[in-house]
PDB file of N, H, CA, C and O in Angstrom:
ATOM      1  N   MET A   1       0.843  -1.176   0.000  1.00  0.00           N
ATOM      2  CA  MET A   1       0.000   0.000   0.000  1.00  0.00           C
ATOM      3  C   MET A   1       0.889   1.240   0.000  1.00  0.00           C
ATOM      4  O   MET A   1       1.863   1.305   0.750  1.00  0.00           O
ATOM      5  N   ALA A   2       0.568   2.197  -0.814  1.00  0.00           N
ATOM      6  H   ALA A   2      -0.223   2.144  -1.423  1.00  0.00           H
ATOM      7  CA  ALA A   2       1.355   3.425  -0.912  1.00  0.00           C
ATOM      8  C   ALA A   2       1.124   4.299   0.311  1.00  0.00           C
ATOM      9  O   ALA A   2       0.032   4.336   0.877  1.00  0.00           O
ATOM     10  N   ASN A   3       2.169   4.993   0.698  1.00  0.00           N
ATOM     11  H   ASN A   3       3.056   4.964   0.238  1.00  0.00           H
ATOM     12  CA  ASN A   3       2.089   5.926   1.813  1.00  0.00           C
ATOM     13  C   ASN A   3       1.211   7.106   1.417  1.00  0.00           C
ATOM     14  O   ASN A   3       1.269   7.563   0.275  1.00  0.00           O
ATOM     15  N   ARG A   4       0.404   7.603   2.342  1.00  0.00           N
ATOM     16  H   ARG A   4       0.357   7.232   3.269  1.00  0.00           H
ATOM     17  CA  ARG A   4      -0.486   8.724   2.085  1.00  0.00           C
ATOM     18  C   ARG A   4       0.273   9.960   1.621  1.00  0.00           C
ATOM     19  O   ARG A   4      -0.271  10.764   0.864  1.00  0.00           O
ATOM     20  N   LEU A   5       1.521  10.129   2.061  1.00  0.00           N
ATOM     21  H   LEU A   5       1.963   9.475   2.676  1.00  0.00           H
ATOM     22  CA  LEU A   5       2.307  11.308   1.707  1.00  0.00           C
ATOM     23  C   LEU A   5       2.954  11.212   0.334  1.00  0.00           C
ATOM     24  O   LEU A   5       3.560  12.180  -0.125  1.00  0.00           O
ATOM     25  N   ASP A   6       2.839  10.063  -0.334  1.00  0.00           N
ATOM     26  H   ASP A   6       2.347   9.277   0.040  1.00  0.00           H
ATOM     27  CA  ASP A   6       3.542   9.858  -1.593  1.00  0.00           C
ATOM     28  C   ASP A   6       3.260  10.926  -2.637  1.00  0.00           C
ATOM     29  O   ASP A   6       4.162  11.272  -3.400  1.00  0.00           O
ATOM     30  N   ASN A   7       2.064  11.457  -2.703  1.00  0.00           N
ATOM     31  H   ASN A   7       1.331  11.176  -2.083  1.00  0.00           H
ATOM     32  CA  ASN A   7       1.720  12.442  -3.723  1.00  0.00           C
ATOM     33  C   ASN A   7       1.614  13.855  -3.168  1.00  0.00           C
ATOM     34  O   ASN A   7       1.147  14.752  -3.870  1.00  0.00           O
ATOM     35  N   GLU A   8       2.032  14.075  -1.939  1.00  0.00           N
ATOM     36  H   GLU A   8       2.412  13.346  -1.369  1.00  0.00           H
ATOM     37  CA  GLU A   8       1.869  15.372  -1.313  1.00  0.00           C
ATOM     38  C   GLU A   8       3.150  16.187  -1.266  1.00  0.00           C
ATOM     39  O   GLU A   8       3.189  17.223  -0.603  1.00  0.00           O
ATOM     40  N   TYR A   9       4.191  15.752  -1.945  1.00  0.00           N
ATOM     41  H   TYR A   9       4.159  14.910  -2.484  1.00  0.00           H
ATOM     42  CA  TYR A   9       5.433  16.508  -1.965  1.00  0.00           C
ATOM     43  C   TYR A   9       6.110  16.349  -3.313  1.00  0.00           C
ATOM     44  O   TYR A   9       5.888  15.376  -4.033  1.00  0.00           O
ATOM     45  N   ASP A  10       6.949  17.337  -3.640  1.00  0.00           N
ATOM     46  H   ASP A  10       7.129  18.128  -3.055  1.00  0.00           H
ATOM     47  CA  ASP A  10       7.684  17.311  -4.904  1.00  0.00           C
ATOM     48  C   ASP A  10       9.006  16.573  -4.767  1.00  0.00           C
ATOM     49  O   ASP A  10       9.431  15.877  -5.689  1.00  0.00           O
ATOM     50  N   TYR A  11       9.657  16.725  -3.621  1.00  0.00           N
ATOM     51  H   TYR A  11       9.312  17.291  -2.872  1.00  0.00           H
ATOM     52  CA  TYR A  11      10.958  16.100  -3.378  1.00  0.00           C
ATOM     53  C   TYR A  11      10.978  15.531  -1.975  1.00  0.00           C
ATOM     54  O   TYR A  11      10.288  16.024  -1.083  1.00  0.00           O
ATOM     55  N   LEU A  12      11.777  14.485  -1.785  1.00  0.00           N
ATOM     56  H   LEU A  12      12.337  14.084  -2.510  1.00  0.00           H
ATOM     57  CA  LEU A  12      11.980  13.890  -0.467  1.00  0.00           C
ATOM     58  C   LEU A  12      13.475  13.706  -0.265  1.00  0.00           C
ATOM     59  O   LEU A  12      14.130  13.016  -1.045  1.00  0.00           O
ATOM     60  N   PHE A  13      14.014  14.319   0.773  1.00  0.00           N
ATOM     61  H   PHE A  13      13.481  14.880   1.407  1.00  0.00           H
ATOM     62  CA  PHE A  13      15.426  14.184   1.112  1.00  0.00           C
ATOM     63  C   PHE A  13      15.528  13.440   2.431  1.00  0.00           C
ATOM     64  O   PHE A  13      14.828  13.769   3.388  1.00  0.00           O
ATOM     65  N   LYS A  14      16.394  12.443   2.485  1.00  0.00           N
ATOM     66  H   LYS A  14      16.963  12.176   1.707  1.00  0.00           H
ATOM     67  CA  LYS A  14      16.674  11.730   3.731  1.00  0.00           C
ATOM     68  C   LYS A  14      18.106  12.049   4.118  1.00  0.00           C
ATOM     69  O   LYS A  14      19.030  11.873   3.324  1.00  0.00           O
ATOM     70  N   ILE A  15      18.283  12.521   5.346  1.00  0.00           N
ATOM     71  H   ILE A  15      17.533  12.663   5.991  1.00  0.00           H
ATOM     72  CA  ILE A  15      19.587  12.980   5.817  1.00  0.00           C
ATOM     73  C   ILE A  15      20.060  12.074   6.941  1.00  0.00           C
ATOM     74  O   ILE A  15      19.335  11.844   7.908  1.00  0.00           O
ATOM     75  N   VAL A  16      21.277  11.562   6.811  1.00  0.00           N
ATOM     76  H   VAL A  16      21.866  11.749   6.024  1.00  0.00           H
ATOM     77  CA  VAL A  16      21.917  10.781   7.868  1.00  0.00           C
ATOM     78  C   VAL A  16      23.269  11.428   8.132  1.00  0.00           C
ATOM     79  O   VAL A  16      24.211  11.212   7.370  1.00  0.00           O
ATOM     80  N   PRO A  17      23.385  12.226   9.207  1.00  0.00           N
ATOM     81  CA  PRO A  17      24.665  12.878   9.496  1.00  0.00           C
ATOM     82  C   PRO A  17      25.696  11.870  10.002  1.00  0.00           C
ATOM     83  O   PRO A  17      25.368  10.947  10.747  1.00  0.00           O
ATOM     84  N   ILE A  18      26.925  12.061   9.590  1.00  0.00           N
ATOM     85  H   ILE A  18      27.191  12.811   8.985  1.00  0.00           H
ATOM     86  CA  ILE A  18      28.016  11.211  10.072  1.00  0.00           C
ATOM     87  C   ILE A  18      29.113  12.103  10.628  1.00  0.00           C
ATOM     88  O   ILE A  18      29.274  13.246  10.200  1.00  0.00           O
ATOM     89  N   GLY A  19      29.857  11.581  11.571  1.00  0.00           N
ATOM     90  H   GLY A  19      29.727  10.652  11.919  1.00  0.00           H
ATOM     91  CA  GLY A  19      30.949  12.338  12.157  1.00  0.00           C
ATOM     92  C   GLY A  19      31.286  11.821  13.539  1.00  0.00           C
ATOM     93  O   GLY A  19      30.675  10.874  14.037  1.00  0.00           O
ATOM     94  N   ASP A  20      32.263  12.456  14.145  1.00  0.00           N
ATOM     95  H   ASP A  20      32.759  13.225  13.741  1.00  0.00           H
ATOM     96  CA  ASP A  20      32.708  12.071  15.482  1.00  0.00           C
ATOM     97  C   ASP A  20      31.605  12.297  16.509  1.00  0.00           C
ATOM     98  O   ASP A  20      30.646  13.028  16.263  1.00  0.00           O
ATOM     99  N   SER A  21      31.757  11.660  17.656  1.00  0.00           N
ATOM    100  H   SER A  21      32.536  11.066  17.856  1.00  0.00           H
ATOM    101  CA  SER A  21      30.812  11.818  18.763  1.00  0.00           C
ATOM    102  C   SER A  21      30.920  13.211  19.365  1.00  0.00           C
ATOM    103  O   SER A  21      31.988  13.822  19.358  1.00  0.00           O
ATOM    104  N   VAL A  22      29.814  13.699  19.879  1.00  0.00           N
ATOM    105  H   VAL A  22      28.946  13.203  19.884  1.00  0.00           H
ATOM    106  CA  VAL A  22      29.723  14.939  20.653  1.00  0.00           C
ATOM    107  C   VAL A  22      30.257  16.153  19.879  1.00  0.00           C
ATOM    108  O   VAL A  22      30.978  16.980  20.437  1.00  0.00           O
ATOM    109  N   VAL A  23      29.900  16.252  18.595  1.00  0.00           N
ATOM    110  H   VAL A  23      29.314  15.580  18.142  1.00  0.00           H
ATOM    111  CA  VAL A  23      30.312  17.427  17.818  1.00  0.00           C
ATOM    112  C   VAL A  23      29.127  18.308  17.435  1.00  0.00           C
ATOM    113  O   VAL A  23      29.325  19.384  16.873  1.00  0.00           O
ATOM    114  N   GLY A  24      27.888  17.873  17.730  1.00  0.00           N
ATOM    115  H   GLY A  24      27.727  16.998  18.187  1.00  0.00           H
ATOM    116  CA  GLY A  24      26.725  18.714  17.485  1.00  0.00           C
ATOM    117  C   GLY A  24      25.841  18.303  16.320  1.00  0.00           C
ATOM    118  O   GLY A  24      25.015  19.096  15.868  1.00  0.00           O
ATOM    119  N   LYS A  25      25.995  17.088  15.825  1.00  0.00           N
ATOM    120  H   LYS A  25      26.666  16.443  16.192  1.00  0.00           H
ATOM    121  CA  LYS A  25      25.166  16.635  14.703  1.00  0.00           C
ATOM    122  C   LYS A  25      23.678  16.707  15.064  1.00  0.00           C
ATOM    123  O   LYS A  25      22.875  17.217  14.282  1.00  0.00           O
ATOM    124  N   SER A  26      23.319  16.211  16.214  1.00  0.00           N
ATOM    125  H   SER A  26      23.972  15.797  16.849  1.00  0.00           H
ATOM    126  CA  SER A  26      21.914  16.217  16.637  1.00  0.00           C
ATOM    127  C   SER A  26      21.399  17.634  16.815  1.00  0.00           C
ATOM    128  O   SER A  26      20.270  17.932  16.425  1.00  0.00           O
ATOM    129  N   ASN A  27      22.202  18.511  17.396  1.00  0.00           N
ATOM    130  H   ASN A  27      23.120  18.269  17.713  1.00  0.00           H
ATOM    131  CA  ASN A  27      21.763  19.884  17.623  1.00  0.00           C
ATOM    132  C   ASN A  27      21.569  20.657  16.328  1.00  0.00           C
ATOM    133  O   ASN A  27      20.644  21.463  16.227  1.00  0.00           O
ATOM    134  N   ILE A  28      22.412  20.432  15.349  1.00  0.00           N
ATOM    135  H   ILE A  28      23.163  19.777  15.432  1.00  0.00           H
ATOM    136  CA  ILE A  28      22.246  21.109  14.058  1.00  0.00           C
ATOM    137  C   ILE A  28      20.918  20.701  13.425  1.00  0.00           C
ATOM    138  O   ILE A  28      20.155  21.549  12.961  1.00  0.00           O
ATOM    139  N   LEU A  29      20.654  19.408  13.410  1.00  0.00           N
ATOM    140  H   LEU A  29      21.274  18.719  13.787  1.00  0.00           H
ATOM    141  CA  LEU A  29      19.426  18.935  12.790  1.00  0.00           C
ATOM    142  C   LEU A  29      18.197  19.237  13.642  1.00  0.00           C
ATOM    143  O   LEU A  29      17.113  19.448  13.098  1.00  0.00           O
ATOM    144  N   SER A  30      18.342  19.261  14.952  1.00  0.00           N
ATOM    145  H   SER A  30      19.222  19.090  15.394  1.00  0.00           H
ATOM    146  CA  SER A  30      17.241  19.638  15.827  1.00  0.00           C
ATOM    147  C   SER A  30      16.867  21.101  15.618  1.00  0.00           C
ATOM    148  O   SER A  30      15.688  21.455  15.640  1.00  0.00           O
ATOM    149  N   ARG A  31      17.858  21.938  15.417  1.00  0.00           N
ATOM    150  H   ARG A  31      18.816  21.651  15.399  1.00  0.00           H
ATOM    151  CA  ARG A  31      17.598  23.355  15.137  1.00  0.00           C
ATOM    152  C   ARG A  31      16.802  23.496  13.841  1.00  0.00           C
ATOM    153  O   ARG A  31      15.883  24.311  13.758  1.00  0.00           O
ATOM    154  N   PHE A  32      17.151  22.709  12.841  1.00  0.00           N
ATOM    155  H   PHE A  32      17.898  22.047  12.908  1.00  0.00           H
ATOM    156  CA  PHE A  32      16.459  22.797  11.554  1.00  0.00           C
ATOM    157  C   PHE A  32      15.048  22.221  11.614  1.00  0.00           C
ATOM    158  O   PHE A  32      14.117  22.838  11.096  1.00  0.00           O
ATOM    159  N   THR A  33      14.866  21.055  12.233  1.00  0.00           N
ATOM    160  H   THR A  33      15.622  20.554  12.654  1.00  0.00           H
ATOM    161  CA  THR A  33      13.558  20.398  12.201  1.00  0.00           C
ATOM    162  C   THR A  33      12.590  20.916  13.253  1.00  0.00           C
ATOM    163  O   THR A  33      11.386  20.959  13.000  1.00  0.00           O
ATOM    164  N   ARG A  34      13.085  21.316  14.443  1.00  0.00           N
ATOM    165  H   ARG A  34      14.063  21.281  14.648  1.00  0.00           H
ATOM    166  CA  ARG A  34      12.197  21.745  15.528  1.00  0.00           C
ATOM    167  C   ARG A  34      12.481  23.156  16.024  1.00  0.00           C
ATOM    168  O   ARG A  34      11.800  23.641  16.927  1.00  0.00           O
ATOM    169  N   ASN A  35      13.478  23.820  15.446  1.00  0.00           N
ATOM    170  H   ASN A  35      14.031  23.426  14.713  1.00  0.00           H
ATOM    171  CA  ASN A  35      13.903  25.149  15.879  1.00  0.00           C
ATOM    172  C   ASN A  35      14.263  25.154  17.367  1.00  0.00           C
ATOM    173  O   ASN A  35      13.921  26.085  18.096  1.00  0.00           O
ATOM    174  N   GLU A  36      14.958  24.099  17.804  1.00  0.00           N
ATOM    175  H   GLU A  36      15.236  23.343  17.211  1.00  0.00           H
ATOM    176  CA  GLU A  36      15.415  23.977  19.189  1.00  0.00           C
ATOM    177  C   GLU A  36      16.926  23.806  19.213  1.00  0.00           C
ATOM    178  O   GLU A  36      17.520  23.269  18.277  1.00  0.00           O
ATOM    179  N   PHE A  37      17.532  24.266  20.288  1.00  0.00           N
ATOM    180  H   PHE A  37      17.050  24.702  21.048  1.00  0.00           H
ATOM    181  CA  PHE A  37      18.964  24.049  20.496  1.00  0.00           C
ATOM    182  C   PHE A  37      19.183  23.853  21.984  1.00  0.00           C
ATOM    183  O   PHE A  37      18.741  24.672  22.789  1.00  0.00           O
ATOM    184  N   CYS A  38      19.855  22.783  22.356  1.00  0.00           N
ATOM    185  H   CYS A  38      20.214  22.117  21.702  1.00  0.00           H
ATOM    186  CA  CYS A  38      20.068  22.463  23.765  1.00  0.00           C
ATOM    187  C   CYS A  38      21.566  22.399  24.047  1.00  0.00           C
ATOM    188  O   CYS A  38      22.277  21.576  23.470  1.00  0.00           O
ATOM    189  N   LEU A  39      22.035  23.258  24.924  1.00  0.00           N
ATOM    190  H   LEU A  39      21.457  23.926  25.393  1.00  0.00           H
ATOM    191  CA  LEU A  39      23.454  23.260  25.275  1.00  0.00           C
ATOM    192  C   LEU A  39      23.849  22.026  26.075  1.00  0.00           C
ATOM    193  O   LEU A  39      25.016  21.636  26.075  1.00  0.00           O
ATOM    194  N   GLU A  40      22.895  21.414  26.751  1.00  0.00           N
ATOM    195  H   GLU A  40      21.947  21.731  26.752  1.00  0.00           H
ATOM    196  CA  GLU A  40      23.194  20.273  27.610  1.00  0.00           C
ATOM    197  C   GLU A  40      22.633  18.977  27.028  1.00  0.00           C
ATOM    198  O   GLU A  40      22.128  18.136  27.771  1.00  0.00           O
ATOM    199  N   SER A  41      22.715  18.810  25.728  1.00  0.00           N
ATOM    200  H   SER A  41      23.125  19.493  25.124  1.00  0.00           H
ATOM    201  CA  SER A  41      22.165  17.602  25.105  1.00  0.00           C
ATOM    202  C   SER A  41      23.037  16.392  25.413  1.00  0.00           C
ATOM    203  O   SER A  41      24.228  16.516  25.698  1.00  0.00           O
ATOM    204  N   LYS A  42      22.418  15.231  25.348  1.00  0.00           N
ATOM    205  H   LYS A  42      21.450  15.130  25.116  1.00  0.00           H
ATOM    206  CA  LYS A  42      23.115  13.977  25.619  1.00  0.00           C
ATOM    207  C   LYS A  42      23.362  13.249  24.309  1.00  0.00           C
ATOM    208  O   LYS A  42      22.733  13.552  23.295  1.00  0.00           O
ATOM    209  N   SER A  43      24.273  12.296  24.331  1.00  0.00           N
ATOM    210  H   SER A  43      24.784  12.050  25.155  1.00  0.00           H
ATOM    211  CA  SER A  43      24.574  11.508  23.138  1.00  0.00           C
ATOM    212  C   SER A  43      23.336  10.746  22.683  1.00  0.00           C
ATOM    213  O   SER A  43      22.539  10.287  23.502  1.00  0.00           O
ATOM    214  N   THR A  44      23.185  10.618  21.378  1.00  0.00           N
ATOM    215  H   THR A  44      23.832  10.991  20.712  1.00  0.00           H
ATOM    216  CA  THR A  44      22.079   9.856  20.810  1.00  0.00           C
ATOM    217  C   THR A  44      22.359   8.369  20.989  1.00  0.00           C
ATOM    218  O   THR A  44      23.418   7.874  20.602  1.00  0.00           O
ATOM    219  N   ILE A  45      21.403   7.668  21.575  1.00  0.00           N
ATOM    220  H   ILE A  45      20.543   8.070  21.889  1.00  0.00           H
ATOM    221  CA  ILE A  45      21.519   6.221  21.733  1.00  0.00           C
ATOM    222  C   ILE A  45      20.403   5.605  20.908  1.00  0.00           C
ATOM    223  O   ILE A  45      19.232   5.938  21.093  1.00  0.00           O
ATOM    224  N   GLY A  46      20.756   4.720  20.010  1.00  0.00           N
ATOM    225  H   GLY A  46      21.706   4.449  19.859  1.00  0.00           H
ATOM    226  CA  GLY A  46      19.766   4.148  19.107  1.00  0.00           C
ATOM    227  C   GLY A  46      19.592   5.047  17.896  1.00  0.00           C
ATOM    228  O   GLY A  46      20.566   5.577  17.361  1.00  0.00           O
ATOM    229  N   VAL A  47      18.350   5.217  17.465  1.00  0.00           N
ATOM    230  H   VAL A  47      17.558   4.786  17.899  1.00  0.00           H
ATOM    231  CA  VAL A  47      18.045   6.026  16.284  1.00  0.00           C
ATOM    232  C   VAL A  47      16.999   7.064  16.648  1.00  0.00           C
ATOM    233  O   VAL A  47      16.023   6.753  17.330  1.00  0.00           O
ATOM    234  N   GLU A  48      17.195   8.282  16.201  1.00  0.00           N
ATOM    235  H   GLU A  48      17.988   8.535  15.647  1.00  0.00           H
ATOM    236  CA  GLU A  48      16.226   9.353  16.378  1.00  0.00           C
ATOM    237  C   GLU A  48      15.739   9.755  14.997  1.00  0.00           C
ATOM    238  O   GLU A  48      16.528   9.822  14.054  1.00  0.00           O
ATOM    239  N   PHE A  49      14.451  10.022  14.871  1.00  0.00           N
ATOM    240  H   PHE A  49      13.810   9.968  15.637  1.00  0.00           H
ATOM    241  CA  PHE A  49      13.862  10.316  13.573  1.00  0.00           C
ATOM    242  C   PHE A  49      12.976  11.546  13.683  1.00  0.00           C
ATOM    243  O   PHE A  49      12.114  11.601  14.561  1.00  0.00           O
ATOM    244  N   THR A  50      13.165  12.533  12.815  1.00  0.00           N
ATOM    245  H   THR A  50      13.865  12.488  12.103  1.00  0.00           H
ATOM    246  CA  THR A  50      12.288  13.696  12.755  1.00  0.00           C
ATOM    247  C   THR A  50      12.024  14.040  11.296  1.00  0.00           C
ATOM    248  O   THR A  50      12.775  13.646  10.404  1.00  0.00           O
ATOM    249  N   THR A  51      10.953  14.776  11.071  1.00  0.00           N
ATOM    250  H   THR A  51      10.343  15.096  11.796  1.00  0.00           H
ATOM    251  CA  THR A  51      10.571  15.175   9.719  1.00  0.00           C
ATOM    252  C   THR A  51      10.190  16.646   9.718  1.00  0.00           C
ATOM    253  O   THR A  51       9.584  17.142  10.668  1.00  0.00           O
ATOM    254  N   ARG A  52      10.545  17.335   8.650  1.00  0.00           N
ATOM    255  H   ARG A  52      11.037  16.933   7.878  1.00  0.00           H
ATOM    256  CA  ARG A  52      10.117  18.717   8.454  1.00  0.00           C
ATOM    257  C   ARG A  52       9.731  18.886   6.994  1.00  0.00           C
ATOM    258  O   ARG A  52      10.429  18.407   6.100  1.00  0.00           O
ATOM    259  N   THR A  53       8.624  19.565   6.756  1.00  0.00           N
ATOM    260  H   THR A  53       8.058  19.955   7.482  1.00  0.00           H
ATOM    261  CA  THR A  53       8.186  19.856   5.395  1.00  0.00           C
ATOM    262  C   THR A  53       8.373  21.342   5.133  1.00  0.00           C
ATOM    263  O   THR A  53       7.883  22.177   5.893  1.00  0.00           O
ATOM    264  N   VAL A  54       9.077  21.672   4.063  1.00  0.00           N
ATOM    265  H   VAL A  54       9.475  20.994   3.446  1.00  0.00           H
ATOM    266  CA  VAL A  54       9.304  23.055   3.655  1.00  0.00           C
ATOM    267  C   VAL A  54       8.733  23.176   2.251  1.00  0.00           C
ATOM    268  O   VAL A  54       9.251  22.567   1.315  1.00  0.00           O
ATOM    269  N   HIS A  55       7.684  23.949   2.100  1.00  0.00           N
ATOM    270  H   HIS A  55       7.263  24.444   2.861  1.00  0.00           H
ATOM    271  CA  HIS A  55       6.935  24.044   0.843  1.00  0.00           C
ATOM    272  C   HIS A  55       6.479  22.629   0.480  1.00  0.00           C
ATOM    273  O   HIS A  55       5.799  22.001   1.291  1.00  0.00           O
ATOM    274  N   ASN A  56       6.808  22.115  -0.658  1.00  0.00           N
ATOM    275  H   ASN A  56       7.361  22.625  -1.317  1.00  0.00           H
ATOM    276  CA  ASN A  56       6.428  20.746  -1.021  1.00  0.00           C
ATOM    277  C   ASN A  56       7.630  19.823  -1.024  1.00  0.00           C
ATOM    278  O   ASN A  56       7.718  18.906  -1.841  1.00  0.00           O
ATOM    279  N   VAL A  57       8.562  20.067  -0.104  1.00  0.00           N
ATOM    280  H   VAL A  57       8.491  20.812   0.560  1.00  0.00           H
ATOM    281  CA  VAL A  57       9.757  19.238   0.034  1.00  0.00           C
ATOM    282  C   VAL A  57       9.747  18.651   1.439  1.00  0.00           C
ATOM    283  O   VAL A  57       9.617  19.388   2.416  1.00  0.00           O
ATOM    284  N   ILE A  58       9.882  17.351   1.549  1.00  0.00           N
ATOM    285  H   ILE A  58       9.987  16.752   0.755  1.00  0.00           H
ATOM    286  CA  ILE A  58       9.941  16.697   2.857  1.00  0.00           C
ATOM    287  C   ILE A  58      11.385  16.321   3.143  1.00  0.00           C
ATOM    288  O   ILE A  58      12.075  15.759   2.293  1.00  0.00           O
ATOM    289  N   ILE A  59      11.831  16.637   4.351  1.00  0.00           N
ATOM    290  H   ILE A  59      11.270  17.093   5.042  1.00  0.00           H
ATOM    291  CA  ILE A  59      13.180  16.298   4.782  1.00  0.00           C
ATOM    292  C   ILE A  59      13.047  15.366   5.977  1.00  0.00           C
ATOM    293  O   ILE A  59      12.486  15.746   7.005  1.00  0.00           O
ATOM    294  N   LYS A  60      13.558  14.158   5.846  1.00  0.00           N
ATOM    295  H   LYS A  60      14.013  13.850   5.010  1.00  0.00           H
ATOM    296  CA  LYS A  60      13.530  13.189   6.933  1.00  0.00           C
ATOM    297  C   LYS A  60      14.934  13.053   7.481  1.00  0.00           C
ATOM    298  O   LYS A  60      15.892  12.869   6.731  1.00  0.00           O
ATOM    299  N   ARG A  61      15.046  13.146   8.784  1.00  0.00           N
ATOM    300  H   ARG A  61      14.267  13.296   9.393  1.00  0.00           H
ATOM    301  CA  ARG A  61      16.349  13.091   9.440  1.00  0.00           C
ATOM    302  C   ARG A  61      16.438  11.822  10.255  1.00  0.00           C
ATOM    303  O   ARG A  61      15.550  11.514  11.049  1.00  0.00           O
ATOM    304  N   PHE A  62      17.510  11.094  10.054  1.00  0.00           N
ATOM    305  H   PHE A  62      18.231  11.344   9.408  1.00  0.00           H
ATOM    306  CA  PHE A  62      17.794   9.889  10.822  1.00  0.00           C
ATOM    307  C   PHE A  62      19.085  10.125  11.580  1.00  0.00           C
ATOM    308  O   PHE A  62      20.115  10.404  10.967  1.00  0.00           O
ATOM    309  N   GLN A  63      19.054  10.023  12.884  1.00  0.00           N
ATOM    310  H   GLN A  63      18.217   9.797  13.382  1.00  0.00           H
ATOM    311  CA  GLN A  63      20.239  10.237  13.714  1.00  0.00           C
ATOM    312  C   GLN A  63      20.583   8.931  14.390  1.00  0.00           C
ATOM    313  O   GLN A  63      19.735   8.314  15.035  1.00  0.00           O
ATOM    314  N   THR A  64      21.835   8.505  14.244  1.00  0.00           N
ATOM    315  H   THR A  64      22.523   9.006  13.720  1.00  0.00           H
ATOM    316  CA  THR A  64      22.258   7.268  14.893  1.00  0.00           C
ATOM    317  C   THR A  64      23.326   7.549  15.913  1.00  0.00           C
ATOM    318  O   THR A  64      23.812   6.626  16.568  1.00  0.00           O
TER     319      THR A  64
END
């Protein structure tokens, strides 16, 4: 079955940031998807997933 969002956007970008631990990957993407920034954030354990739609473009963020 097709996802309901399949025809509701022009582009879909999936972002998986890579890099060293504790450099701010989660905070950069959190600022973009939720407009939040936390100085006392903890390391990501497991996978974190957020989505933001800008015009007809969906951006899905996967944080490991």
